[in-house]
C-alpha positions in Angstrom: 68.4 176.3 24.3 69.3 173.9 27.0 67.7 170.5 27.2 66.0 169.5 30.4 66.4 166.0 31.9 66.0 166.7 35.6 63.6 168.8 37.6 64.4 172.5 37.5 63.5 175.3 39.8 61.1 178.0 38.7 64.0 180.5 38.7 65.9 178.3 36.3 62.8 178.0 34.1 62.5 181.8 34.0 66.1 181.9 32.9 65.4 179.5 30.1 62.5 181.8 28.9 64.9 184.7 29.1 67.5 182.9 27.0 65.0 182.2 24.3 63.9 185.8 23.9 67.5 187.1 24.4 68.4 185.0 21.3 65.7 186.6 19.2 66.6 190.1 20.5 70.2 189.4 19.5 69.1 188.7 15.9 67.1 192.0 15.9 70.1 193.9 17.3 72.3 192.6 14.5 69.8 194.2 12.0 69.6 197.4 14.0 73.0 198.9 13.2 72.9 198.5 9.4 69.4 200.0 9.4 70.6 203.0 11.4 73.6 203.5 9.1 71.4 203.6 6.0 68.9 206.0 7.5 71.6 208.3 8.9 73.3 208.4 5.5 70.6 210.5 4.0 67.1 209.9 2.6 67.0 206.4 1.2 64.2 205.4 -1.2 61.7 202.7 -0.2 63.5 200.4 -2.7 66.9 200.9 -1.0 65.4 200.3 2.4 63.6 197.2 1.3 66.7 195.8 -0.3 68.7 196.1 2.9 65.9 194.7 5.1 65.5 191.8 2.8 69.2 191.0 2.9 69.2 191.2 6.7 66.2 189.1 7.6 65.7 186.5 4.8 68.7 184.3 5.9 67.3 184.1 9.4 63.8 183.3 8.1 65.2 180.3 6.3 66.6 178.8 9.5 64.1 176.6 11.4 66.2 176.7 14.5 65.8 180.5 14.7 62.0 180.0 15.2 61.4 183.4 13.6 58.5 183.3 11.2 58.4 187.0 10.2 60.7 190.0 10.5 61.5 193.4 9.2 61.4 197.1 9.7 58.3 199.4 10.0 58.8 203.1 9.3 57.6 206.0 11.3 54.9 207.9 9.3 56.5 210.3 6.8 60.0 208.9 7.3 60.2 208.1 3.5 59.1 210.9 1.2 58.0 208.4 -1.5 56.1 206.1 1.0 54.7 207.9 4.0 53.4 204.6 5.5 55.8 201.8 4.8 56.3 198.2 6.1 59.5 196.4 5.0 58.4 193.1 6.4 59.1 189.5 5.2 57.3 186.2 6.1 59.4 183.1 6.4 58.8 179.8 4.7 57.7 178.3 8.0 54.9 181.0 8.1 51.8 179.6 6.5 49.8 182.9 6.5 47.7 183.1 3.4 49.2 179.9 1.9 49.2 176.2 2.4 52.1 174.5 4.3 53.3 172.8 1.1 53.5 176.0 -0.9 54.9 178.3 1.8 58.0 180.2 0.9 59.8 183.3 2.0 57.9 186.3 0.7 57.2 190.0 1.2 54.2 190.9 3.4 51.5 192.5 1.3 50.0 195.4 3.3 48.1 198.4 2.2 50.1 201.6 2.6 47.4 203.9 1.2 45.6 205.6 4.2 42.5 206.1 1.9 42.2 202.4 1.1 39.6 200.4 3.0 42.2 197.8 3.8 44.6 200.3 5.3 45.5 199.8 9.0 47.2 202.5 11.1 50.0 200.4 12.7 50.9 203.2 15.0 47.8 202.3 17.1 49.0 198.7 17.6 50.8 197.6 20.7 54.0 196.3 19.0 54.5 199.9 17.7 52.8 202.0 20.4 54.6 200.6 23.5 58.3 200.5 22.3 58.1 203.9 20.6 56.7 205.3 23.9 59.1 203.6 26.3 62.0 203.6 23.8 62.8 200.0 25.0 62.3 196.5 23.6 58.8 195.1 24.0 57.1 191.7 23.5 53.5 191.9 22.3 51.2 189.0 22.9 50.2 186.4 22.9 47.7 187.6 20.3 46.2 186.4 17.0 48.1 188.4 14.4 45.7 188.9 11.5 48.2 191.0 9.6 51.2 188.5 9.5 50.5 185.0 10.8 46.7 184.5 11.5 47.8 182.5 14.5 48.8 183.0 18.2 52.0 185.1 18.0 54.6 186.9 20.1 56.1 189.9 18.4 59.4 191.4 19.7 60.0 195.0 18.6 62.8 197.4 19.2 62.7 201.1 18.4 65.2 202.6 16.1 66.2 206.1 17.3 68.1 208.7 15.4 68.8 212.2 16.8 66.4 211.5 19.6 63.6 210.7 17.2 62.0 207.3 16.7 62.2 206.5 13.0 60.7 203.1 13.2 60.7 199.7 14.8 62.6 196.6 13.9 61.2 193.3 15.0 60.4 189.6 14.7 57.4 187.3 15.0 57.3 183.9 16.7 54.5 181.4 16.7 53.4 180.6 20.3 53.2 176.9 19.3 56.9 177.0 18.7 57.6 178.7 22.0 55.4 176.1 23.7 57.3 173.2 22.1 60.6 174.7 23.3 59.6 175.5 26.8 57.1 172.8 27.9 59.8 170.1 28.7 61.3 172.5 31.2 58.0 173.7 32.7 56.8 170.1 33.1 59.8 169.2 35.1 58.9 171.7 37.8 56.6 170.8 40.7 53.0 171.9 40.6 51.3 173.8 37.7 53.5 176.3 35.9 52.1 179.0 33.6 54.0 181.6 31.5 51.9 184.8 31.4 52.4 188.4 30.2 51.9 191.4 32.4 48.1 191.3 31.9 48.0 187.7 33.2 47.3 186.4 29.7 48.5 182.8 29.2 51.4 182.1 26.8 52.1 178.5 27.8 50.9 176.3 30.6 51.5 172.8 31.9 47.8 172.7 32.6 46.2 171.7 29.2 43.0 173.4 30.1 44.6 176.8 30.2 44.4 177.9 26.6 46.9 180.3 25.0 45.4 183.8 25.2 43.1 183.2 28.1 43.3 185.2 31.3 44.8 183.4 34.3 42.5 184.5 37.1 44.1 183.9 40.5 43.7 186.0 43.6 46.5 188.5 43.9 48.2 187.6 40.6 47.7 191.0 38.8 49.0 192.8 41.9 52.1 190.6 41.9 52.7 191.1 38.1 52.5 194.9 38.7 55.0 194.7 41.5 52.5 195.6 44.2 53.1 194.2 47.7 50.4 192.2 49.3 50.3 190.5 52.8 51.9 187.0 52.7 49.4 184.3 52.1 49.7 180.6 51.2 46.8 181.2 48.8 48.8 183.6 46.6 50.6 182.1 43.7 54.4 182.3 43.4 55.4 184.7 40.6 58.9 184.8 39.2 59.5 187.5 36.5 61.5 186.6 33.5 64.9 188.2 34.1 65.3 190.0 30.9 64.5 193.7 30.4 62.8 193.3 27.0 60.0 191.1 28.3 56.9 191.6 30.4 56.6 187.9 31.1 56.5 185.9 34.3 56.2 182.3 35.5 53.4 181.5 37.8 53.8 178.5 40.1 50.9 176.8 41.9 51.7 173.9 44.2 
């Protein structure tokens, strides 16, 4: 990602955000084709699927510069005969979920796949599954506290895998919001006024105002209308909203002078 030494425009800042997530999306797309090839070849076992996913994602999880702390493939229910609910997901060594920082290592996510177990969670009800499988487009979920994979504020980018017009699962990656903040704040701080990165629900991802906490709702007059693309009469009181110019996001920069 570019370094920022001089003031940048809000449009340039939005482009920097776009480049960040386009890079993550590029990694996910590189896993997409091998997964499709395996699934189209027949009926792989859970072990065969896991071996492929592990080989694809583990090298990236070892790279601090990739900023990806979890990644993998989540199957559509009943895709695998031997494992009707299956998550082939790995946590990177920079992900401290369930471990101390000093003992963190790349490891497989332990999640209950038995729908009769008390700890089972129907992942098809979660946004990172529900939205991309419905829209059939990439989606960024968050910021949210991911109690399944990170136990911290997270952004999850998921892409549906479609074979013969049927969604067979999603492939995706997790990023810590604090890593995103560290990468973006220098650029945002170089802009005039207060700049806040929000999702389509006006939930704060990162802000140059330290009192705007990640996950809080940015309550400004007319903001939700602008985020939804609704036209309102011009007013100096309305914030300037610049969508992030990448189709897989639902993010926007909000500028207040």
